[in-house]
N, C-alpha and C positions, 0 to 999 in steps of 0.2 A: 504494500499500499504506499503510494507516494504521499508526501506531505501536501496539505491543502494550500494551493498557491495563493488563493485569495487571502487566507489567514496570514501567510508569510508576508504577503505584500503590505498588509496593514502594519505589521511589526517593522518592516523595512522603512515604511514612510513615517512611522510614529516612534522610531527607536529613541530619539532624544526625549520625547514626552514621557515615554515609559520609564526611561532612566531617571527622569526628574521625580516621578512618583515613588521610586524605590531608593531615592538618594540617601536616606538615613534609616538604616535598619537596626540601629543600636538598641532600640527599645522593643525589638521583635521577640516576644517571649517564646515563640515556636522555634525560631532559629537558635535562641539561647538553649532551649531544652534539647534540641538535636545535638548541638555541640557538646553539651554537658553529658549526654548519654554515651558518647564515644570515648575510647581510650586516648590518652595523649599521643599525638603524632599520627592519628588515624588517617587512612587514605579514604577520600570521599569523592563521589561524583555528583556534580550539580547538573542535573538533567534538565534541558530547556532553561539554561541559565540566564537568559535575557542579558541585561547589561552587566551581570556579574557582581552585583552588590553583595548578595549572600555569599557567593564564592569568596569574595574579598574578605568578608568578616571571618569566614571559616579559616582562611589562610592566616589572618592576623591572630587567630586563636591557636595557631600552631599545627593545624591540620595540613595534610598533603592534598591539594585540591586539583582535580580535573574538572573541566567545565565544558559542556557541549550545548550548542544551539543550532537550529537550522537556518538562522538568519545571519548573514555575514557581518552586518552592522552591529549586531549584538555580540557576536564572537569577538570582534575588534575591541569593543568596550570591556568585555570580560577579561581578555588577554592583557589589558592595560592595568588590571588589578594586581598589586604586588603579590607574588607567591602563587598565582593562578596559571595553570596550563590550560589553554582553551583551544578548541577546534570546532569546525563545522560538522555537524552530524544530525541525522534524523533519528526518530525513535527506533526505527528498524535497523539501525546501524550500530546498536550497542552490542559489542561482542567481546566480553571478558569472562573469565572463569575464576570465581572466588578471589577477586582482586580488591574489592572495596569493603571497608568496615561500615560504611554508610552511603546511602544514595538519597539525595535531596531532590524530590520530584514535586516541586511546589507550584501547583496550578499550571502545569504544562500538559500533562496527559489528558486533560479535559478537552484538548483539541483533537484527540484521536477518535475516529469513528468507533461506535460501540462494538462492532464486529472485530475491530483490530486490537482493542485493549488487551485481551488475553494473550495475543501474539507478542505484545510489548512487555507485559508483566513477566513472562517466562524468562527472557534473557536478563531482565532486571534481577530476578531471583538468582539466576546463575552467576551474575556478576558480583553478588554479595558473598562475603565469607560466611561460614557457619556462625550463626548468632548475629550477623550483620543487621543493621537497622535501615529500613525504608521509611522515609517521611513522604507521605503523599497527600496533597491538597487538591480538592476538586470542588467545583460549584455543585450544589445539591439541587435535586429536582428530578424531572423525568423528561425523556425525549431528547431530540437533537434539533439544532437550529443555528441561525446566525444572529449575532448581536447587531446593534445599530451601526457598527463600524465594518461589518462584513465578516467578522471572525467566526469560524465554525466551532460549535461547542456540543459536547455530549454531557448530559446531566445524569447523576446517579443519586439514589438514596444512600444513606450511610450503610444500611443493611446490604444492599446490592453490592456496594463497593467492598465491604468486608467479605462477602461470598466470593468475589472475584480474586481477592488477595489469598484467601484460603485455597481456592482452586489452583492458584499459581504456586502453592507450596510455602506460603508465608503465614506467620502467626500474628494476626492483628492484636494490638494491645491498647494503649491509651488513645483517646480521641478527643477532639475539640470541635465545637461548632460555633458559627457566628454569621455576621452579615456585614459586608463592607461595600464601599463604592469603588468601582474599577475604572479602567481607562475609558470605557464607553459612557461613564457617568451614571450608570444604573446601580441600584442597591441589589446585591446578590447574596443569597445564602450560600454557605460553604461548610465543608467538613474536612478536617485534617485527621489522618490516622497514622500512628506509628505501628509498623509491622516488622517482625523479625524473621530472618531466614533460619 
């Protein structure tokens, strides 16, 4: 499944706007919890890293950080973060075996079609070391569609997402829910789950 070109085009055109929205993650409790759950010097993958702000904070905390995104403008910004190794890749190009202590998939896999998500979760599971941590954030709801900017989304209930994680061989643990305003200016419900390999 190739990436959705309309969605990527929005991120290419709005890369600077998106970067401005994520400029300061110092108070992000979910990022802090992810970092705290990992061993010192852990190797992590920031999947769909965007401008790399989270990757930069992980590197500043002493983690070894790889970051990937399908948008070259985002990759360039992520690569400029000290301590971050970034390259361009789509979800179906993740090919690692027990390499990572943690994978940060923060509101990126929501752009995958429903039929493709299991195909992406399987290599994510393989890329994690035994006991490794996956942080996954998704907008909640049902169905698929495009937002006002033209980005494609697939929505899941938390229960459906947990079932998909279990089917991929992961063990869901803590979760959080909330509602925030995104790039399109709409208020969207979301769920974050930590799951272990």
